[in-house]
C-alpha positions as CSV (number, residue, x, y, z in Angstrom):
1,M,-3.2,-9.8,-11.9
2,P,-3.6,-9.6,-8.3
3,L,-0.7,-8.8,-6.0
4,R,1.6,-11.5,-5.7
5,T,2.2,-13.5,-2.5
6,P,5.8,-13.8,-1.0
7,E,5.9,-17.6,-2.5
8,E,5.0,-16.4,-5.9
9,Y,7.8,-13.7,-5.8
10,V,10.2,-16.2,-4.9
11,A,9.0,-18.8,-7.6
12,S,9.5,-16.2,-10.2
13,L,13.4,-16.0,-9.5
14,R,13.8,-19.7,-10.8
15,D,14.1,-18.7,-14.5
16,G,17.7,-19.8,-15.3
17,R,19.3,-16.4,-14.8
18,R,23.1,-16.3,-15.1
19,V,24.4,-15.5,-11.7
20,Y,28.1,-16.1,-10.3
21,Y,29.1,-16.1,-6.8
22,R,32.9,-16.5,-5.6
23,G,33.6,-17.9,-9.0
24,E,30.9,-20.5,-9.2
25,R,27.7,-20.3,-11.3
26,V,24.5,-20.2,-9.1
27,T,22.0,-22.8,-10.6
28,D,19.1,-21.6,-8.4
29,V,19.3,-18.3,-6.7
30,T,16.3,-19.4,-4.3
31,T,18.4,-22.2,-2.6
32,H,21.9,-20.5,-2.6
33,P,22.8,-20.1,1.0
34,V,23.7,-16.2,0.8
35,I,21.3,-15.0,-1.9
36,A,18.3,-16.8,-0.3
37,R,18.9,-14.5,2.6
38,A,18.6,-11.6,0.5
39,I,15.4,-13.0,-1.2
40,D,13.9,-13.5,2.4
41,H,14.8,-10.0,3.2
42,A,13.3,-8.8,-0.2
43,S,10.0,-10.7,0.4
44,I,9.3,-8.1,3.3
45,D,7.8,-6.0,0.6
46,F,5.2,-8.7,-0.6
47,R,4.6,-9.9,3.1
48,M,3.6,-6.2,4.0
49,A,0.6,-6.3,1.5
50,E,-0.6,-9.4,3.2
51,D,-0.1,-8.0,6.9
52,P,-3.3,-6.3,8.2
53,R,-0.9,-3.9,10.0
54,Y,0.5,-2.5,6.9
55,R,-1.9,-3.2,4.0
56,D,-3.4,0.2,4.1
57,L,0.2,1.8,3.8
58,A,1.5,-0.8,1.3
59,V,-1.5,-1.3,-1.0
60,V,-3.5,1.3,-3.0
61,T,-6.7,0.6,-4.9
62,G,-7.6,2.1,-8.2
63,D,-9.4,1.8,-11.5
64,R,-7.5,-1.7,-12.1
65,G,-7.8,-3.0,-8.5
66,D,-5.0,-3.4,-5.8
67,Q,-1.6,-2.6,-6.6
68,S,1.5,-1.8,-4.6
69,R,1.8,1.7,-3.4
70,Y,5.3,1.9,-4.9
71,F,4.0,1.8,-8.4
72,S,1.4,4.6,-7.8
73,T,3.1,8.0,-9.2
74,P,2.8,10.7,-6.7
75,K,0.8,13.6,-7.3
76,S,0.7,15.5,-4.0
77,A,2.8,16.1,-0.7
78,D,0.6,13.4,0.9
79,D,1.4,10.8,-1.7
80,L,5.1,11.5,-1.1
81,L,4.6,11.4,2.6
82,A,2.9,8.1,2.3
83,R,5.6,6.7,0.0
84,S,8.2,7.8,2.7
85,R,6.3,6.3,5.5
86,L,6.1,2.9,3.3
87,I,9.8,3.0,2.6
88,E,10.5,3.6,6.3
89,A,8.2,1.0,7.7
90,A,9.7,-1.7,5.2
91,T,13.2,-0.6,6.1
92,R,12.3,-0.9,9.8
93,L,10.9,-4.5,9.3
94,G,14.3,-5.0,7.4
95,A,16.1,-4.3,10.8
96,T,17.7,-0.9,9.3
97,L,18.4,-2.6,5.9
98,V,16.5,-1.1,3.0
99,V,14.3,-3.8,1.0
100,L,14.7,-1.9,-2.5
101,V,13.3,-4.2,-4.9
102,K,10.4,-2.0,-5.6
103,E,11.5,1.5,-4.2
104,I,14.5,1.9,-6.7
105,G,12.6,0.5,-9.9
106,T,9.8,2.9,-9.2
107,D,12.1,5.9,-8.7
108,A,13.4,5.2,-12.3
109,L,9.8,4.6,-13.7
110,F,9.0,8.1,-12.4
111,A,12.0,9.8,-13.7
112,L,11.5,8.2,-17.2
113,G,8.0,9.3,-17.1
114,N,9.1,12.8,-16.5
115,V,11.9,13.0,-19.2
116,S,10.4,10.9,-22.0
117,G,7.7,13.2,-22.9
118,E,10.2,16.0,-23.1
119,V,12.5,13.8,-25.5
120,D,9.4,13.0,-27.5
121,A,8.5,16.7,-28.2
122,R,12.1,17.4,-29.2
123,S,12.7,14.5,-31.4
124,G,9.4,12.7,-32.6
125,S,10.2,9.6,-30.7
126,S,7.4,7.6,-28.8
127,Y,9.4,6.9,-25.5
128,A,6.6,8.0,-23.3
129,A,4.1,5.6,-24.5
130,R,6.8,2.7,-24.2
131,V,7.5,3.9,-20.7
132,R,3.7,4.2,-19.7
133,A,3.2,0.5,-21.0
134,F,6.0,-0.7,-19.3
135,H,5.1,1.0,-15.9
136,D,1.7,-0.5,-16.3
137,R,3.2,-4.0,-16.9
138,C,5.3,-3.8,-13.9
139,A,2.4,-2.6,-11.7
140,S,0.0,-5.1,-12.9
141,G,2.4,-8.0,-12.4
142,D,3.5,-6.8,-9.1
143,L,7.2,-7.1,-10.4
144,A,10.4,-6.5,-8.5
145,I,12.9,-4.3,-10.3
146,A,16.5,-3.4,-10.0
147,V,18.2,-0.4,-11.5
148,A,21.6,-0.3,-13.4
149,Q,22.7,3.2,-13.5
150,T,26.7,3.4,-12.4
151,D,29.0,2.4,-15.1
152,V,32.4,0.8,-14.3
153,K,33.8,4.2,-15.9
154,G,37.5,3.3,-15.9
155,D,39.7,6.5,-16.1
156,R,37.0,9.0,-14.7
157,S,39.1,11.9,-16.1
158,L,37.7,10.7,-19.8
159,G,34.3,10.5,-21.2
160,P,32.7,7.5,-22.7
161,A,33.9,8.2,-26.4
162,E,37.4,9.1,-25.0
163,L,37.8,5.9,-23.3
164,A,36.7,3.7,-26.3
165,A,39.1,5.7,-28.5
166,R,41.8,4.7,-26.0
167,G,40.9,1.0,-26.1
168,N,38.2,0.7,-23.3
169,P,34.7,0.8,-25.0
170,D,33.0,-1.1,-22.5
171,A,33.5,1.1,-19.5
172,Y,30.1,2.4,-20.3
173,V,27.1,0.6,-21.6
174,R,26.6,1.4,-25.3
175,I,24.6,0.5,-28.3
176,V,26.7,-1.6,-30.6
177,E,23.9,-2.2,-33.4
178,K,20.6,-0.8,-34.1
179,R,17.9,-3.2,-35.8
180,A,14.4,-2.5,-37.2
181,D,13.3,-4.2,-34.1
182,G,15.4,-3.1,-31.3
183,I,19.0,-2.5,-30.2
184,V,21.9,-4.6,-29.2
185,V,23.8,-3.3,-25.9
186,R,27.3,-4.0,-24.6
187,G,29.3,-2.9,-21.5
188,V,29.3,-3.2,-17.9
189,K,27.5,-1.5,-14.9
190,T,28.5,-1.9,-11.1
191,H,27.0,-1.3,-7.7
192,T,23.8,-2.8,-9.1
193,S,21.5,-3.5,-6.1
194,C,19.4,-6.6,-5.7
195,T,19.8,-7.9,-9.2
196,T,20.2,-11.4,-8.3
197,N,16.5,-11.5,-6.9
198,V,14.4,-9.2,-9.1
199,N,12.4,-9.7,-12.3
200,E,13.3,-6.6,-14.3
201,L,16.3,-4.5,-14.6
202,I,16.0,-0.9,-15.7
203,V,19.2,0.7,-17.4
204,L,19.7,4.5,-17.2
205,P,22.5,6.8,-18.2
206,T,24.9,7.6,-15.3
207,R,26.1,11.1,-16.4
208,A,25.7,14.1,-18.9
209,M,26.8,12.9,-22.5
210,S,28.3,14.8,-25.4
211,E,27.3,14.3,-29.1
212,A,30.5,12.0,-29.4
213,D,29.1,9.9,-26.7
214,A,25.6,9.4,-28.4
215,D,25.8,5.5,-28.6
216,Y,26.2,5.7,-24.8
217,A,22.9,7.7,-24.1
218,V,20.8,4.8,-23.6
219,S,17.9,3.7,-21.5
220,F,16.1,0.3,-21.6
221,A,14.6,-2.5,-19.5
222,I,15.0,-6.2,-19.9
223,P,14.0,-9.3,-17.9
224,V,17.0,-10.8,-15.9
225,D,17.2,-14.0,-17.5
226,T,17.8,-12.3,-21.0
227,P,20.4,-14.0,-22.8
228,G,23.9,-12.0,-22.7
229,L,23.1,-10.6,-19.2
230,T,25.6,-11.9,-16.6
231,L,25.5,-11.0,-13.0
232,V,28.7,-11.3,-10.9
233,A,27.6,-11.0,-7.2
234,S,29.6,-9.4,-4.5
235,P,30.8,-11.9,-1.6
236,H,30.8,-9.0,0.9
237,G,28.8,-9.8,4.0
238,G,28.2,-13.4,2.7
239,A,29.6,-15.3,5.6
240,A,27.3,-17.4,7.8
241,R,26.1,-15.4,10.9
242,D,24.9,-16.7,14.4
243,A,21.9,-14.8,15.3
244,F,23.0,-13.9,18.9
245,D,26.1,-12.5,17.8
246,H,24.8,-10.7,14.6
247,P,21.0,-10.0,15.3
248,I,20.7,-7.9,11.9
249,S,23.1,-9.4,9.4
250,S,22.3,-13.2,10.3
251,R,18.8,-12.5,8.8
252,H,19.0,-9.4,6.4
253,K,21.2,-9.4,3.3
254,M,21.1,-7.2,0.2
255,M,23.1,-8.5,-3.0
256,E,25.2,-6.2,-5.3
257,T,26.5,-7.2,-8.6
258,L,28.8,-6.3,-11.4
259,T,26.3,-6.4,-14.3
260,I,27.8,-7.4,-17.7
261,F,25.8,-6.8,-21.0
262,D,27.4,-9.0,-23.6
263,N,25.6,-8.1,-26.8
264,V,22.3,-8.1,-25.3
265,F,19.3,-7.6,-27.7
266,V,16.5,-5.3,-26.3
267,P,13.2,-4.9,-28.4
268,N,12.0,-1.6,-29.4
269,E,9.2,-1.6,-26.9
270,R,11.5,-1.8,-24.1
271,V,14.0,1.0,-25.3
272,F,13.5,4.4,-23.6
273,L,16.5,6.3,-24.8
274,A,18.7,5.5,-27.9
275,G,21.2,8.1,-28.8
276,E,19.4,11.4,-27.7
277,W,22.6,12.6,-26.0
278,Q,21.1,15.7,-24.8
279,A,18.7,13.7,-22.6
280,A,21.3,11.5,-20.9
281,G,22.0,14.3,-18.0
282,P,18.5,15.2,-17.6
283,L,17.5,11.5,-17.2
284,A,20.1,10.7,-14.7
285,L,19.6,13.7,-12.7
286,A,15.6,13.2,-12.5
287,F,16.1,9.6,-11.4
288,V,18.4,10.9,-8.6
289,E,15.8,13.5,-7.5
290,F,13.5,10.4,-6.7
291,H,16.0,8.1,-5.4
292,R,17.7,10.4,-3.0
293,F,14.1,11.0,-1.4
294,T,14.1,7.4,-1.1
295,A,17.3,7.4,0.3
296,I,16.6,9.7,3.2
297,S,13.5,8.0,4.0
298,Y,15.4,4.5,4.5
299,K,17.9,6.1,6.3
300,L,15.4,6.9,9.2
301,P,15.3,3.6,10.8
302,L,19.0,3.3,10.8
303,V,19.6,6.5,12.6
304,D,16.8,5.8,15.0
305,A,18.7,2.4,15.7
306,L,21.8,4.5,16.5
307,V,19.9,6.5,18.8
308,G,18.3,3.6,20.5
309,A,21.5,1.5,21.0
310,A,23.2,4.5,22.4
311,L,20.6,5.3,24.9
312,L,20.3,1.5,25.7
313,L,24.1,1.1,26.3
314,A,24.3,4.4,28.2
315,D,21.9,2.9,30.7
316,L,23.2,-0.7,30.7
317,N,26.6,0.6,31.3
318,G,25.7,2.9,34.2
319,I,26.9,6.2,32.4
320,E,23.8,7.8,31.3
321,R,24.0,10.7,33.8
322,A,27.7,11.6,32.9
323,G,28.0,14.8,31.2
324,H,29.8,13.9,28.2
325,V,27.3,11.0,27.5
326,R,24.3,13.4,27.8
327,D,26.1,15.6,25.4
328,K,26.7,12.7,22.8
329,L,23.1,11.6,23.3
330,S,21.6,14.9,22.7
331,W,23.7,15.3,19.5
332,L,22.4,11.8,18.2
333,V,18.8,12.8,19.0
334,G,19.2,16.0,17.1
335,Y,21.0,14.2,14.2
336,A,18.1,11.9,13.8
337,E,15.3,14.3,14.3
338,T,16.8,16.9,11.8
339,L,17.0,14.3,9.2
340,R,13.2,13.2,10.0
341,A,12.4,17.1,9.6
342,L,14.1,17.4,6.3
343,V,12.4,14.2,5.0
344,E,9.0,15.6,5.7
345,A,10.0,19.2,4.4
346,S,11.2,17.8,1.1
347,A,7.8,16.3,0.6
348,T,5.8,19.4,1.7
349,R,8.0,21.5,-0.6
350,F,7.5,19.4,-3.6
351,R,7.6,20.9,-7.1
352,R,4.9,19.6,-9.8
353,H,6.2,18.3,-13.3
354,A,4.4,19.4,-16.4
355,N,2.8,15.9,-16.5
356,G,1.4,16.3,-13.0
357,T,4.1,14.2,-11.1
358,A,5.0,15.5,-7.5
359,V,8.8,15.7,-7.6
360,P,10.4,15.9,-3.9
361,D,12.2,19.5,-3.5
362,P,15.6,18.8,-4.7
363,L,17.2,21.4,-2.7
364,T,15.8,20.1,0.7
365,V,16.3,16.3,-0.4
366,N,20.1,17.0,-1.1
367,I,20.6,19.0,2.2
368,A,18.9,16.1,3.9
369,K,21.2,13.5,2.3
370,M,24.3,15.7,2.9
371,H,23.1,16.0,6.5
372,F,23.0,12.3,6.7
373,A,26.2,11.3,5.0
374,S,28.4,13.9,6.3
375,N,27.6,13.3,10.0
376,Y,27.1,9.5,9.9
377,H,30.6,8.5,10.9
378,A,30.5,11.0,13.7
379,A,27.1,9.3,14.9
380,V,29.0,5.8,14.7
381,A,31.7,7.3,16.9
382,R,29.5,8.6,19.7
383,L,27.6,5.1,19.8
384,Q,31.0,3.5,20.0
385,D,32.4,5.7,22.7
386,I,29.4,5.2,24.7
387,A,29.2,1.3,24.1
388,G,33.1,0.8,25.0
389,G,35.5,-1.2,23.5
390,T,33.7,-4.5,24.4
391,L,32.0,-3.9,20.9
392,A,35.2,-5.7,19.3
393,T,36.4,-7.8,22.1
394,A,33.4,-9.4,23.8
395,P,32.9,-13.2,24.0
396,S,30.2,-14.9,21.7
397,G,26.8,-16.1,22.8
398,A,28.1,-19.7,22.4
399,D,30.7,-19.1,25.2
400,L,27.6,-18.5,27.8
401,E,26.7,-22.4,27.3
402,I,30.0,-23.6,28.1
403,P,30.1,-25.2,31.7
404,E,33.7,-24.3,32.5
405,V,33.4,-20.6,31.5
406,G,29.7,-19.5,31.0
407,D,29.5,-18.3,34.7
408,W,32.5,-16.3,34.3
409,V,31.2,-14.7,31.1
410,R,28.0,-13.8,32.6
411,R,29.7,-12.2,35.7
412,S,32.2,-10.3,33.3
413,M,29.3,-8.9,31.1
414,L,27.4,-7.4,34.1
415,G,27.0,-3.6,33.8
416,R,24.7,-1.5,35.8
417,V,23.7,-3.0,39.1
418,G,20.4,-4.8,38.6
419,T,20.9,-5.5,35.0
420,D,21.2,-8.8,33.2
421,A,24.5,-9.8,31.5
422,V,23.0,-11.5,28.4
423,E,20.8,-8.4,28.0
424,R,23.8,-6.2,28.0
425,L,25.6,-8.7,25.7
426,R,22.8,-8.6,23.3
427,A,22.8,-4.6,23.2
428,L,26.3,-4.8,22.7
429,N,26.0,-7.2,19.7
430,L,23.4,-4.9,18.2
431,A,25.8,-2.0,18.4
432,S,28.6,-4.1,17.0
433,D,26.6,-5.1,14.1
434,L,25.3,-1.6,13.3
435,T,29.0,-0.2,13.6
436,A,31.9,-2.7,13.9
437,S,30.9,-5.8,11.5
438,D,31.1,-5.8,7.8
439,F,27.5,-5.1,7.8
440,G,28.5,-2.0,9.6
441,G,31.1,-1.3,7.3
442,Y,28.9,-1.6,4.5
443,Q,26.4,0.9,5.9
444,E,29.5,3.3,6.3
445,V,30.6,3.1,2.7
446,L,26.8,3.4,1.7
447,A,26.5,6.6,3.8
448,I,29.4,8.2,1.3
449,H,28.6,6.9,-1.9
450,A,25.1,5.6,-2.2
451,E,22.6,7.8,-4.2
452,G,25.5,10.2,-5.3
453,S,28.5,11.3,-3.2
454,I,28.5,14.2,-0.7
455,E,30.2,16.3,-3.4
456,A,27.4,15.6,-5.9
457,Q,25.2,16.7,-3.1
458,K,27.1,20.0,-2.5
459,L,26.8,20.8,-6.3
460,T,23.1,20.2,-6.3
461,I,22.5,22.4,-3.2
462,L,24.4,25.3,-4.8
463,R,22.6,24.6,-8.1
464,Q,19.2,24.6,-6.5
465,Y,19.5,27.7,-4.2
466,D,18.3,30.9,-5.4
467,A,21.7,32.5,-5.1
468,G,20.5,35.5,-7.2
469,A,17.8,36.5,-4.5
470,A,20.1,35.9,-1.6
471,R,22.7,38.1,-3.5
472,A,20.2,40.9,-4.4
473,Y,19.2,41.0,-0.5
474,A,22.9,41.5,0.4
475,R,23.2,44.2,-2.1
476,D,20.2,46.0,-0.7
477,L,21.1,45.5,2.9
478,A,24.7,47.0,2.1
479,G,23.2,49.9,0.2
480,I,24.7,48.9,-3.3
481,E,22.7,49.9,-6.1
482,G,22.1,48.3,-9.6
């Protein structure tokens, strides 16, 4: 099949999928006032393939013709860098909001490709062939894919089997029946991005499992219209927006769902893990290794926007020469450029899996992610300080058009001598949407929790660093033998 057009992507979502939004069943996601905004945002991936400015970046040509670069398994540093540039370009077109309908799904496909062969070698299963076949199907169909990894968990101090023993068996997705032709699964996942507007859903384990948790060690893929699958969409950020007052969130949206599996049947050819509990942790980790690289790539336009808005408002407010403002601006530039350097380093320092796949360097990726996440709120604070309290108290664009007050509003919004009041109000609205709206709050929460917490990154950094070599060097310098 050729690459799909944006129109074909949208049409593919009219399949009767079971979606609820604010307590009501959504009969057609493509016409829903909120979800349709997310669908238009996701269409960026399909529009890029048709745009001469981006086609060479978005599309690769192989033995089977043209396909989205996202489905091309990276084999080198150049491949990883091209993937990163594509993710960055798509997110820039999305006005700092990642598109994610191909990025995250292919992260999962690469992880499954790396781990499935290892499981087959230990257990005699045929998962690797199933993963390859599904990967080929997604690539040839140019499909949009979501990933459900995070289980609702319940009491975090207990494992899946322990929770089941205490009356909460659905806190993690599990196998409730094995049949000759497939499995039946039940449970709930959360934080599932883009689920309302994709074609396929890949399910992965969220953590390491014990032998007692074997039924919860499960991975599979299903079409989103599969019977028994229900999506409860989050209403966060769903209010209608004025484009002048909310230049980003009025046009761009990502849906998140609570994803319910109510005795869902999965045929064998779509099952990639079914009880091999030893592989649950490695598969979860393999996905994270790719997805955190995706994350640091799509954070680049966001940090660039913070820097740009701060520079713009420092100028429009007439304070760019103030010492404390120059200090904040230099910090913001360093924050953004350090992240960019770490993204590039994580690709060039890649490690090669036994099957030939290039895996971004986990140590550098996690340092980059921790750098972004642990400093994000400080970056927001610097932009807000430069912008001023008007971020939260400015009049709306509609007030400019009221005869009785419009001239007053224009005079009130004047900044540096020679600047335009409307220009300054637009700049303030951009900074407000980035940092003081529910979209800004969404980004702040994502900075802490998306793609793993800061604590998870710290643990990975310590695990990946060659502590033995560093310790030996210190012993040698100290003159300690042995």
